[in-house]
LUMLUMDREN-2810 file (N, C-alpha, C; in Angstrom, 1 decimal):
<atoms>
<atom><aa>M</aa><ch>A</ch><at>N</at><xx>-46.4</xx><yy>212.8</yy><zz>20.5</zz></atom>
<atom><aa>M</aa><ch>A</ch><at>CA</at><xx>-47.5</xx><yy>213.4</yy><zz>19.9</zz></atom>
<atom><aa>M</aa><ch>A</ch><at>C</at><xx>-48.7</xx><yy>212.6</yy><zz>20.2</zz></atom>
<atom><aa>E</aa><ch>A</ch><at>N</at><xx>-49.8</xx><yy>213.3</yy><zz>20.6</zz></atom>
<atom><aa>E</aa><ch>A</ch><at>CA</at><xx>-51.1</xx><yy>212.8</yy><zz>20.9</zz></atom>
<atom><aa>E</aa><ch>A</ch><at>C</at><xx>-52.0</xx><yy>212.9</yy><zz>19.6</zz></atom>
<atom><aa>L</aa><ch>A</ch><at>N</at><xx>-52.4</xx><yy>211.7</yy><zz>19.1</zz></atom>
<atom><aa>L</aa><ch>A</ch><at>CA</at><xx>-53.4</xx><yy>211.7</yy><zz>17.9</zz></atom>
<atom><aa>L</aa><ch>A</ch><at>C</at><xx>-54.8</xx><yy>211.8</yy><zz>18.5</zz></atom>
<atom><aa>K</aa><ch>A</ch><at>N</at><xx>-55.4</xx><yy>212.8</yy><zz>18.0</zz></atom>
<atom><aa>K</aa><ch>A</ch><at>CA</at><xx>-56.8</xx><yy>213.1</yy><zz>18.4</zz></atom>
<atom><aa>K</aa><ch>A</ch><at>C</at><xx>-57.8</xx><yy>212.6</yy><zz>17.1</zz></atom>
<atom><aa>W</aa><ch>A</ch><at>N</at><xx>-58.8</xx><yy>211.9</yy><zz>17.7</zz></atom>
<atom><aa>W</aa><ch>A</ch><at>CA</at><xx>-59.7</xx><yy>211.2</yy><zz>16.6</zz></atom>
<atom><aa>W</aa><ch>A</ch><at>C</at><xx>-61.1</xx><yy>211.8</yy><zz>16.9</zz></atom>
<atom><aa>E</aa><ch>A</ch><at>N</at><xx>-61.9</xx><yy>212.0</yy><zz>15.9</zz></atom>
<atom><aa>E</aa><ch>A</ch><at>CA</at><xx>-63.2</xx><yy>212.3</yy><zz>15.9</zz></atom>
<atom><aa>E</aa><ch>A</ch><at>C</at><xx>-64.0</xx><yy>211.1</yy><zz>16.5</zz></atom>
<atom><aa>Y</aa><ch>A</ch><at>N</at><xx>-65.3</xx><yy>211.3</yy><zz>16.5</zz></atom>
<atom><aa>Y</aa><ch>A</ch><at>CA</at><xx>-66.2</xx><yy>210.3</yy><zz>17.2</zz></atom>
<atom><aa>Y</aa><ch>A</ch><at>C</at><xx>-66.2</xx><yy>208.9</yy><zz>16.5</zz></atom>
<atom><aa>D</aa><ch>A</ch><at>N</at><xx>-66.4</xx><yy>209.0</yy><zz>15.1</zz></atom>
<atom><aa>D</aa><ch>A</ch><at>CA</at><xx>-66.4</xx><yy>207.7</yy><zz>14.4</zz></atom>
<atom><aa>D</aa><ch>A</ch><at>C</at><xx>-65.8</xx><yy>207.6</yy><zz>13.0</zz></atom>
<atom><aa>P</aa><ch>A</ch><at>N</at><xx>-64.4</xx><yy>207.8</yy><zz>13.2</zz></atom>
<atom><aa>P</aa><ch>A</ch><at>CA</at><xx>-63.7</xx><yy>207.8</yy><zz>11.9</zz></atom>
<atom><aa>P</aa><ch>A</ch><at>C</at><xx>-63.6</xx><yy>206.5</yy><zz>11.2</zz></atom>
<atom><aa>I</aa><ch>A</ch><at>N</at><xx>-63.8</xx><yy>206.5</yy><zz>9.8</zz></atom>
<atom><aa>I</aa><ch>A</ch><at>CA</at><xx>-63.6</xx><yy>205.4</yy><zz>9.0</zz></atom>
<atom><aa>I</aa><ch>A</ch><at>C</at><xx>-62.6</xx><yy>205.9</yy><zz>7.8</zz></atom>
<atom><aa>I</aa><ch>A</ch><at>N</at><xx>-61.5</xx><yy>205.2</yy><zz>7.8</zz></atom>
<atom><aa>I</aa><ch>A</ch><at>CA</at><xx>-60.6</xx><yy>205.5</yy><zz>6.9</zz></atom>
<atom><aa>I</aa><ch>A</ch><at>C</at><xx>-59.9</xx><yy>204.2</yy><zz>6.2</zz></atom>
<atom><aa>K</aa><ch>A</ch><at>N</at><xx>-59.8</xx><yy>204.3</yy><zz>4.9</zz></atom>
<atom><aa>K</aa><ch>A</ch><at>CA</at><xx>-59.3</xx><yy>203.0</yy><zz>4.2</zz></atom>
<atom><aa>K</aa><ch>A</ch><at>C</at><xx>-58.2</xx><yy>203.6</yy><zz>3.3</zz></atom>
<atom><aa>V</aa><ch>A</ch><at>N</at><xx>-57.0</xx><yy>202.8</yy><zz>3.1</zz></atom>
<atom><aa>V</aa><ch>A</ch><at>CA</at><xx>-56.0</xx><yy>203.2</yy><zz>2.2</zz></atom>
<atom><aa>V</aa><ch>A</ch><at>C</at><xx>-55.9</xx><yy>202.0</yy><zz>1.3</zz></atom>
<atom><aa>K</aa><ch>A</ch><at>N</at><xx>-55.8</xx><yy>202.2</yy><zz>0.1</zz></atom>
<atom><aa>K</aa><ch>A</ch><at>CA</at><xx>-55.5</xx><yy>201.2</yy><zz>-1.0</zz></atom>
<atom><aa>K</aa><ch>A</ch><at>C</at><xx>-54.5</xx><yy>201.8</yy><zz>-2.0</zz></atom>
<atom><aa>I</aa><ch>A</ch><at>N</at><xx>-53.4</xx><yy>200.9</yy><zz>-2.3</zz></atom>
<atom><aa>I</aa><ch>A</ch><at>CA</at><xx>-52.5</xx><yy>201.2</yy><zz>-3.2</zz></atom>
<atom><aa>I</aa><ch>A</ch><at>C</at><xx>-52.6</xx><yy>200.3</yy><zz>-4.5</zz></atom>
<atom><aa>E</aa><ch>A</ch><at>N</at><xx>-53.0</xx><yy>201.0</yy><zz>-5.5</zz></atom>
<atom><aa>E</aa><ch>A</ch><at>CA</at><xx>-53.4</xx><yy>200.2</yy><zz>-6.7</zz></atom>
<atom><aa>E</aa><ch>A</ch><at>C</at><xx>-52.9</xx><yy>201.0</yy><zz>-8.0</zz></atom>
<atom><aa>N</aa><ch>A</ch><at>N</at><xx>-52.3</xx><yy>200.1</yy><zz>-8.9</zz></atom>
<atom><aa>N</aa><ch>A</ch><at>CA</at><xx>-51.8</xx><yy>200.6</yy><zz>-10.2</zz></atom>
<atom><aa>N</aa><ch>A</ch><at>C</at><xx>-51.0</xx><yy>202.0</yy><zz>-10.1</zz></atom>
<atom><aa>G</aa><ch>A</ch><at>N</at><xx>-50.2</xx><yy>202.0</yy><zz>-9.3</zz></atom>
<atom><aa>G</aa><ch>A</ch><at>CA</at><xx>-49.1</xx><yy>203.2</yy><zz>-9.0</zz></atom>
<atom><aa>G</aa><ch>A</ch><at>C</at><xx>-49.7</xx><yy>204.3</yy><zz>-8.4</zz></atom>
<atom><aa>Y</aa><ch>A</ch><at>N</at><xx>-51.1</xx><yy>204.3</yy><zz>-7.8</zz></atom>
<atom><aa>Y</aa><ch>A</ch><at>CA</at><xx>-51.6</xx><yy>205.3</yy><zz>-6.9</zz></atom>
<atom><aa>Y</aa><ch>A</ch><at>C</at><xx>-52.0</xx><yy>205.0</yy><zz>-5.6</zz></atom>
<atom><aa>T</aa><ch>A</ch><at>N</at><xx>-52.2</xx><yy>205.9</yy><zz>-4.7</zz></atom>
<atom><aa>T</aa><ch>A</ch><at>CA</at><xx>-52.7</xx><yy>205.6</yy><zz>-3.5</zz></atom>
<atom><aa>T</aa><ch>A</ch><at>C</at><xx>-54.0</xx><yy>206.3</yy><zz>-3.3</zz></atom>
<atom><aa>L</aa><ch>A</ch><at>N</at><xx>-55.0</xx><yy>205.6</yy><zz>-2.9</zz></atom>
<atom><aa>L</aa><ch>A</ch><at>CA</at><xx>-56.5</xx><yy>206.0</yy><zz>-2.7</zz></atom>
<atom><aa>L</aa><ch>A</ch><at>C</at><xx>-56.8</xx><yy>206.1</yy><zz>-1.0</zz></atom>
<atom><aa>I</aa><ch>A</ch><at>N</at><xx>-57.0</xx><yy>207.2</yy><zz>-0.6</zz></atom>
<atom><aa>I</aa><ch>A</ch><at>CA</at><xx>-57.5</xx><yy>207.4</yy><zz>0.7</zz></atom>
<atom><aa>I</aa><ch>A</ch><at>C</at><xx>-58.9</xx><yy>207.7</yy><zz>0.7</zz></atom>
<atom><aa>S</aa><ch>A</ch><at>N</at><xx>-59.7</xx><yy>206.9</yy><zz>1.3</zz></atom>
<atom><aa>S</aa><ch>A</ch><at>CA</at><xx>-61.2</xx><yy>207.0</yy><zz>1.4</zz></atom>
<atom><aa>S</aa><ch>A</ch><at>C</at><xx>-61.6</xx><yy>207.1</yy><zz>2.8</zz></atom>
<atom><aa>A</aa><ch>A</ch><at>N</at><xx>-62.5</xx><yy>208.1</yy><zz>3.2</zz></atom>
<atom><aa>A</aa><ch>A</ch><at>CA</at><xx>-62.6</xx><yy>208.4</yy><zz>4.5</zz></atom>
<atom><aa>A</aa><ch>A</ch><at>C</at><xx>-64.1</xx><yy>209.1</yy><zz>4.6</zz></atom>
<atom><aa>N</aa><ch>A</ch><at>N</at><xx>-64.8</xx><yy>208.8</yy><zz>5.8</zz></atom>
<atom><aa>N</aa><ch>A</ch><at>CA</at><xx>-66.0</xx><yy>209.5</yy><zz>6.0</zz></atom>
<atom><aa>N</aa><ch>A</ch><at>C</at><xx>-65.7</xx><yy>211.0</yy><zz>6.6</zz></atom>
<atom><aa>R</aa><ch>A</ch><at>N</at><xx>-66.6</xx><yy>211.6</yy><zz>7.1</zz></atom>
<atom><aa>R</aa><ch>A</ch><at>CA</at><xx>-66.6</xx><yy>213.1</yy><zz>7.5</zz></atom>
<atom><aa>R</aa><ch>A</ch><at>C</at><xx>-65.5</xx><yy>212.9</yy><zz>8.6</zz></atom>
<atom><aa>D</aa><ch>A</ch><at>N</at><xx>-65.8</xx><yy>212.2</yy><zz>9.8</zz></atom>
<atom><aa>D</aa><ch>A</ch><at>CA</at><xx>-65.0</xx><yy>212.2</yy><zz>11.0</zz></atom>
<atom><aa>D</aa><ch>A</ch><at>C</at><xx>-63.6</xx><yy>211.5</yy><zz>10.7</zz></atom>
<atom><aa>G</aa><ch>A</ch><at>N</at><xx>-63.4</xx><yy>210.8</yy><zz>9.6</zz></atom>
<atom><aa>G</aa><ch>A</ch><at>CA</at><xx>-62.1</xx><yy>210.3</yy><zz>9.2</zz></atom>
<atom><aa>G</aa><ch>A</ch><at>C</at><xx>-61.3</xx><yy>211.4</yy><zz>8.6</zz></atom>
<atom><aa>L</aa><ch>A</ch><at>N</at><xx>-61.9</xx><yy>212.2</yy><zz>7.8</zz></atom>
<atom><aa>L</aa><ch>A</ch><at>CA</at><xx>-61.2</xx><yy>213.4</yy><zz>7.2</zz></atom>
<atom><aa>L</aa><ch>A</ch><at>C</at><xx>-60.9</xx><yy>214.4</yy><zz>8.2</zz></atom>
<atom><aa>L</aa><ch>A</ch><at>N</at><xx>-61.7</xx><yy>214.7</yy><zz>9.2</zz></atom>
<atom><aa>L</aa><ch>A</ch><at>CA</at><xx>-61.4</xx><yy>215.7</yy><zz>10.2</zz></atom>
<atom><aa>L</aa><ch>A</ch><at>C</at><xx>-60.3</xx><yy>215.2</yy><zz>11.1</zz></atom>
<atom><aa>S</aa><ch>A</ch><at>N</at><xx>-60.3</xx><yy>213.9</yy><zz>11.4</zz></atom>
<atom><aa>S</aa><ch>A</ch><at>CA</at><xx>-59.2</xx><yy>213.3</yy><zz>12.2</zz></atom>
<atom><aa>S</aa><ch>A</ch><at>C</at><xx>-57.9</xx><yy>213.4</yy><zz>11.5</zz></atom>
<atom><aa>L</aa><ch>A</ch><at>N</at><xx>-57.9</xx><yy>213.0</yy><zz>10.3</zz></atom>
<atom><aa>L</aa><ch>A</ch><at>CA</at><xx>-56.6</xx><yy>213.1</yy><zz>9.5</zz></atom>
<atom><aa>L</aa><ch>A</ch><at>C</at><xx>-56.2</xx><yy>214.6</yy><zz>9.3</zz></atom>
<atom><aa>A</aa><ch>A</ch><at>N</at><xx>-57.0</xx><yy>215.6</yy><zz>9.2</zz></atom>
<atom><aa>A</aa><ch>A</ch><at>CA</at><xx>-56.8</xx><yy>216.9</yy><zz>9.0</zz></atom>
<atom><aa>A</aa><ch>A</ch><at>C</at><xx>-56.0</xx><yy>217.5</yy><zz>10.3</zz></atom>
<atom><aa>E</aa><ch>A</ch><at>N</at><xx>-56.6</xx><yy>217.1</yy><zz>11.5</zz></atom>
<atom><aa>E</aa><ch>A</ch><at>CA</at><xx>-56.1</xx><yy>217.4</yy><zz>12.8</zz></atom>
<atom><aa>E</aa><ch>A</ch><at>C</at><xx>-54.7</xx><yy>216.9</yy><zz>13.0</zz></atom>
<atom><aa>Q</aa><ch>A</ch><at>N</at><xx>-54.5</xx><yy>215.4</yy><zz>12.7</zz></atom>
<atom><aa>Q</aa><ch>A</ch><at>CA</at><xx>-53.4</xx><yy>214.8</yy><zz>12.9</zz></atom>
<atom><aa>Q</aa><ch>A</ch><at>C</at><xx>-52.3</xx><yy>215.5</yy><zz>12.0</zz></atom>
<atom><aa>L</aa><ch>A</ch><at>N</at><xx>-52.5</xx><yy>215.8</yy><zz>10.8</zz></atom>
<atom><aa>L</aa><ch>A</ch><at>CA</at><xx>-51.5</xx><yy>216.4</yy><zz>9.9</zz></atom>
<atom><aa>L</aa><ch>A</ch><at>C</at><xx>-51.2</xx><yy>217.7</yy><zz>10.3</zz></atom>
<atom><aa>S</aa><ch>A</ch><at>N</at><xx>-52.0</xx><yy>218.5</yy><zz>10.9</zz></atom>
<atom><aa>S</aa><ch>A</ch><at>CA</at><xx>-51.9</xx><yy>219.8</yy><zz>11.3</zz></atom>
<atom><aa>S</aa><ch>A</ch><at>C</at><xx>-50.9</xx><yy>219.7</yy><zz>12.6</zz></atom>
<atom><aa>E</aa><ch>A</ch><at>N</at><xx>-51.1</xx><yy>218.7</yy><zz>13.4</zz></atom>
<atom><aa>E</aa><ch>A</ch><at>CA</at><xx>-50.2</xx><yy>218.5</yy><zz>14.5</zz></atom>
<atom><aa>E</aa><ch>A</ch><at>C</at><xx>-48.9</xx><yy>218.0</yy><zz>14.0</zz></atom>
<atom><aa>L</aa><ch>A</ch><at>N</at><xx>-48.7</xx><yy>217.1</yy><zz>13.1</zz></atom>
<atom><aa>L</aa><ch>A</ch><at>CA</at><xx>-47.5</xx><yy>216.7</yy><zz>12.5</zz></atom>
<atom><aa>L</aa><ch>A</ch><at>C</at><xx>-46.7</xx><yy>217.9</yy><zz>12.1</zz></atom>
<atom><aa>A</aa><ch>A</ch><at>N</at><xx>-47.2</xx><yy>218.7</yy><zz>11.5</zz></atom>
<atom><aa>A</aa><ch>A</ch><at>CA</at><xx>-46.5</xx><yy>219.9</yy><zz>10.9</zz></atom>
<atom><aa>A</aa><ch>A</ch><at>C</at><xx>-45.9</xx><yy>220.7</yy><zz>12.0</zz></atom>
<atom><aa>K</aa><ch>A</ch><at>N</at><xx>-46.2</xx><yy>220.5</yy><zz>13.2</zz></atom>
<atom><aa>K</aa><ch>A</ch><at>CA</at><xx>-45.5</xx><yy>221.4</yy><zz>14.3</zz></atom>
<atom><aa>K</aa><ch>A</ch><at>C</at><xx>-44.5</xx><yy>220.5</yy><zz>14.9</zz></atom>
<atom><aa>Q</aa><ch>A</ch><at>N</at><xx>-44.1</xx><yy>219.3</yy><zz>14.5</zz></atom>
<atom><aa>Q</aa><ch>A</ch><at>CA</at><xx>-43.3</xx><yy>218.5</yy><zz>15.2</zz></atom>
<atom><aa>Q</aa><ch>A</ch><at>C</at><xx>-41.8</xx><yy>218.7</yy><zz>14.5</zz></atom>
<atom><aa>E</aa><ch>A</ch><at>N</at><xx>-40.8</xx><yy>217.8</yy><zz>15.1</zz></atom>
<atom><aa>E</aa><ch>A</ch><at>CA</at><xx>-39.6</xx><yy>217.9</yy><zz>14.7</zz></atom>
<atom><aa>E</aa><ch>A</ch><at>C</at><xx>-39.4</xx><yy>217.2</yy><zz>13.2</zz></atom>
<atom><aa>K</aa><ch>A</ch><at>N</at><xx>-38.4</xx><yy>217.4</yy><zz>12.6</zz></atom>
<atom><aa>K</aa><ch>A</ch><at>CA</at><xx>-37.9</xx><yy>216.6</yy><zz>11.4</zz></atom>
<atom><aa>K</aa><ch>A</ch><at>C</at><xx>-38.0</xx><yy>215.2</yy><zz>11.7</zz></atom>
<atom><aa>G</aa><ch>A</ch><at>N</at><xx>-38.5</xx><yy>214.3</yy><zz>10.9</zz></atom>
<atom><aa>G</aa><ch>A</ch><at>CA</at><xx>-38.4</xx><yy>212.8</yy><zz>11.1</zz></atom>
<atom><aa>G</aa><ch>A</ch><at>C</at><xx>-39.5</xx><yy>212.3</yy><zz>11.8</zz></atom>
<atom><aa>T</aa><ch>A</ch><at>N</at><xx>-40.3</xx><yy>213.0</yy><zz>12.5</zz></atom>
<atom><aa>T</aa><ch>A</ch><at>CA</at><xx>-41.5</xx><yy>212.7</yy><zz>13.1</zz></atom>
<atom><aa>T</aa><ch>A</ch><at>C</at><xx>-42.6</xx><yy>212.0</yy><zz>12.1</zz></atom>
<atom><aa>H</aa><ch>A</ch><at>N</at><xx>-43.2</xx><yy>211.0</yy><zz>12.5</zz></atom>
<atom><aa>H</aa><ch>A</ch><at>CA</at><xx>-44.0</xx><yy>210.5</yy><zz>11.6</zz></atom>
<atom><aa>H</aa><ch>A</ch><at>C</at><xx>-45.3</xx><yy>209.8</yy><zz>12.1</zz></atom>
<atom><aa>I</aa><ch>A</ch><at>N</at><xx>-46.3</xx><yy>209.5</yy><zz>11.4</zz></atom>
<atom><aa>I</aa><ch>A</ch><at>CA</at><xx>-47.5</xx><yy>208.9</yy><zz>11.8</zz></atom>
<atom><aa>I</aa><ch>A</ch><at>C</at><xx>-47.7</xx><yy>207.5</yy><zz>11.0</zz></atom>
<atom><aa>H</aa><ch>A</ch><at>N</at><xx>-47.9</xx><yy>206.6</yy><zz>11.7</zz></atom>
<atom><aa>H</aa><ch>A</ch><at>CA</at><xx>-48.0</xx><yy>205.4</yy><zz>11.1</zz></atom>
<atom><aa>H</aa><ch>A</ch><at>C</at><xx>-49.4</xx><yy>204.8</yy><zz>11.2</zz></atom>
<atom><aa>Y</aa><ch>A</ch><at>N</at><xx>-50.0</xx><yy>204.7</yy><zz>10.0</zz></atom>
<atom><aa>Y</aa><ch>A</ch><at>CA</at><xx>-51.4</xx><yy>204.1</yy><zz>10.0</zz></atom>
<atom><aa>Y</aa><ch>A</ch><at>C</at><xx>-51.5</xx><yy>202.7</yy><zz>9.4</zz></atom>
<atom><aa>D</aa><ch>A</ch><at>N</at><xx>-52.2</xx><yy>201.8</yy><zz>10.1</zz></atom>
<atom><aa>D</aa><ch>A</ch><at>CA</at><xx>-52.4</xx><yy>200.5</yy><zz>9.4</zz></atom>
<atom><aa>D</aa><ch>A</ch><at>C</at><xx>-53.8</xx><yy>199.9</yy><zz>10.1</zz></atom>
<atom><aa>E</aa><ch>A</ch><at>N</at><xx>-54.2</xx><yy>198.8</yy><zz>9.5</zz></atom>
<atom><aa>E</aa><ch>A</ch><at>CA</at><xx>-55.5</xx><yy>198.3</yy><zz>9.9</zz></atom>
<atom><aa>E</aa><ch>A</ch><at>C</at><xx>-55.6</xx><yy>197.7</yy><zz>11.4</zz></atom>
<atom><aa>Y</aa><ch>A</ch><at>N</at><xx>-54.5</xx><yy>197.6</yy><zz>12.0</zz></atom>
<atom><aa>Y</aa><ch>A</ch><at>CA</at><xx>-54.4</xx><yy>197.2</yy><zz>13.4</zz></atom>
<atom><aa>Y</aa><ch>A</ch><at>C</at><xx>-54.6</xx><yy>198.4</yy><zz>14.4</zz></atom>
<atom><aa>N</aa><ch>A</ch><at>N</at><xx>-54.4</xx><yy>199.7</yy><zz>13.9</zz></atom>
<atom><aa>N</aa><ch>A</ch><at>CA</at><xx>-54.5</xx><yy>200.7</yy><zz>14.9</zz></atom>
<atom><aa>N</aa><ch>A</ch><at>C</at><xx>-55.4</xx><yy>201.9</yy><zz>14.5</zz></atom>
<atom><aa>S</aa><ch>A</ch><at>N</at><xx>-55.8</xx><yy>201.9</yy><zz>13.2</zz></atom>
<atom><aa>S</aa><ch>A</ch><at>CA</at><xx>-56.6</xx><yy>203.0</yy><zz>12.9</zz></atom>
<atom><aa>S</aa><ch>A</ch><at>C</at><xx>-57.3</xx><yy>202.9</yy><zz>11.5</zz></atom>
<atom><aa>L</aa><ch>A</ch><at>N</at><xx>-56.9</xx><yy>202.2</yy><zz>10.6</zz></atom>
<atom><aa>L</aa><ch>A</ch><at>CA</at><xx>-57.6</xx><yy>201.9</yy><zz>9.4</zz></atom>
<atom><aa>L</aa><ch>A</ch><at>C</at><xx>-58.6</xx><yy>200.8</yy><zz>9.2</zz></atom>
<atom><aa>E</aa><ch>A</ch><at>N</at><xx>-59.4</xx><yy>200.7</yy><zz>8.3</zz></atom>
<atom><aa>E</aa><ch>A</ch><at>CA</at><xx>-60.4</xx><yy>199.7</yy><zz>8.1</zz></atom>
<atom><aa>E</aa><ch>A</ch><at>C</at><xx>-59.6</xx><yy>198.4</yy><zz>7.8</zz></atom>
<atom><aa>D</aa><ch>A</ch><at>N</at><xx>-60.3</xx><yy>197.2</yy><zz>8.0</zz></atom>
<atom><aa>D</aa><ch>A</ch><at>CA</at><xx>-59.6</xx><yy>196.0</yy><zz>7.5</zz></atom>
<atom><aa>D</aa><ch>A</ch><at>C</at><xx>-59.4</xx><yy>195.9</yy><zz>6.0</zz></atom>
<atom><aa>G</aa><ch>A</ch><at>N</at><xx>-58.3</xx><yy>195.5</yy><zz>5.7</zz></atom>
<atom><aa>G</aa><ch>A</ch><at>CA</at><xx>-57.9</xx><yy>195.2</yy><zz>4.3</zz></atom>
<atom><aa>G</aa><ch>A</ch><at>C</at><xx>-57.2</xx><yy>196.5</yy><zz>3.8</zz></atom>
<atom><aa>S</aa><ch>A</ch><at>N</at><xx>-57.0</xx><yy>197.5</yy><zz>4.6</zz></atom>
<atom><aa>S</aa><ch>A</ch><at>CA</at><xx>-56.4</xx><yy>198.7</yy><zz>4.2</zz></atom>
<atom><aa>S</aa><ch>A</ch><at>C</at><xx>-54.7</xx><yy>198.4</yy><zz>4.1</zz></atom>
<atom><aa>D</aa><ch>A</ch><at>N</at><xx>-54.0</xx><yy>199.1</yy><zz>3.1</zz></atom>
<atom><aa>D</aa><ch>A</ch><at>CA</at><xx>-52.7</xx><yy>199.1</yy><zz>3.0</zz></atom>
<atom><aa>D</aa><ch>A</ch><at>C</at><xx>-52.1</xx><yy>200.1</yy><zz>4.0</zz></atom>
<atom><aa>E</aa><ch>A</ch><at>N</at><xx>-50.8</xx><yy>199.9</yy><zz>4.5</zz></atom>
<atom><aa>E</aa><ch>A</ch><at>CA</at><xx>-50.3</xx><yy>200.7</yy><zz>5.5</zz></atom>
<atom><aa>E</aa><ch>A</ch><at>C</at><xx>-49.9</xx><yy>202.1</yy><zz>4.8</zz></atom>
<atom><aa>L</aa><ch>A</ch><at>N</at><xx>-49.9</xx><yy>203.2</yy><zz>5.8</zz></atom>
<atom><aa>L</aa><ch>A</ch><at>CA</at><xx>-49.7</xx><yy>204.5</yy><zz>5.3</zz></atom>
<atom><aa>L</aa><ch>A</ch><at>C</at><xx>-48.9</xx><yy>205.0</yy><zz>6.3</zz></atom>
<atom><aa>I</aa><ch>A</ch><at>N</at><xx>-47.6</xx><yy>205.7</yy><zz>5.7</zz></atom>
<atom><aa>I</aa><ch>A</ch><at>CA</at><xx>-46.7</xx><yy>206.4</yy><zz>7.0</zz></atom>
<atom><aa>I</aa><ch>A</ch><at>C</at><xx>-46.6</xx><yy>207.7</yy><zz>6.3</zz></atom>
<atom><aa>I</aa><ch>A</ch><at>N</at><xx>-46.8</xx><yy>208.7</yy><zz>7.2</zz></atom>
<atom><aa>I</aa><ch>A</ch><at>CA</at><xx>-46.7</xx><yy>210.3</yy><zz>6.7</zz></atom>
<atom><aa>I</aa><ch>A</ch><at>C</at><xx>-45.6</xx><yy>210.8</yy><zz>7.5</zz></atom>
<atom><aa>E</aa><ch>A</ch><at>N</at><xx>-44.4</xx><yy>211.3</yy><zz>6.9</zz></atom>
<atom><aa>E</aa><ch>A</ch><at>CA</at><xx>-43.4</xx><yy>211.9</yy><zz>7.8</zz></atom>
<atom><aa>E</aa><ch>A</ch><at>C</at><xx>-43.1</xx><yy>213.3</yy><zz>7.5</zz></atom>
<atom><aa>K</aa><ch>A</ch><at>N</at><xx>-42.6</xx><yy>214.0</yy><zz>8.6</zz></atom>
<atom><aa>K</aa><ch>A</ch><at>CA</at><xx>-42.2</xx><yy>215.4</yy><zz>8.3</zz></atom>
<atom><aa>K</aa><ch>A</ch><at>C</at><xx>-40.8</xx><yy>215.5</yy><zz>8.0</zz></atom>
<atom><aa>T</aa><ch>A</ch><at>N</at><xx>-40.5</xx><yy>216.1</yy><zz>6.9</zz></atom>
<atom><aa>T</aa><ch>A</ch><at>CA</at><xx>-39.2</xx><yy>216.4</yy><zz>6.5</zz></atom>
<atom><aa>T</aa><ch>A</ch><at>C</at><xx>-38.6</xx><yy>217.7</yy><zz>7.1</zz></atom>
<atom><aa>G</aa><ch>A</ch><at>N</at><xx>-37.4</xx><yy>218.0</yy><zz>6.8</zz></atom>
<atom><aa>G</aa><ch>A</ch><at>CA</at><xx>-36.7</xx><yy>219.2</yy><zz>7.4</zz></atom>
<atom><aa>G</aa><ch>A</ch><at>C</at><xx>-37.1</xx><yy>220.5</yy><zz>6.5</zz></atom>
<atom><aa>E</aa><ch>A</ch><at>N</at><xx>-37.8</xx><yy>220.2</yy><zz>5.3</zz></atom>
<atom><aa>E</aa><ch>A</ch><at>CA</at><xx>-38.2</xx><yy>221.4</yy><zz>4.5</zz></atom>
<atom><aa>E</aa><ch>A</ch><at>C</at><xx>-39.4</xx><yy>222.2</yy><zz>5.1</zz></atom>
<atom><aa>E</aa><ch>A</ch><at>N</at><xx>-39.3</xx><yy>223.4</yy><zz>5.0</zz></atom>
<atom><aa>E</aa><ch>A</ch><at>CA</at><xx>-40.6</xx><yy>224.3</yy><zz>5.5</zz></atom>
<atom><aa>E</aa><ch>A</ch><at>C</at><xx>-41.6</xx><yy>224.4</yy><zz>4.4</zz></atom>
</atoms>
């Protein structure tokens, strides 16, 4: 699966006090929307792994989004 990115995405993920906060600029939100739409077309078990080394801002917590077998 090819992940498409907008021109200048900024995305940060923080896990605090039992909740997950995803903060993003316009390009970050559009990138996530496109990637989640593509993930929905994939097979069960396919996932996208985001972390500060490949797509998130420094200091972000890791985020993994996986497609289940449920429709």
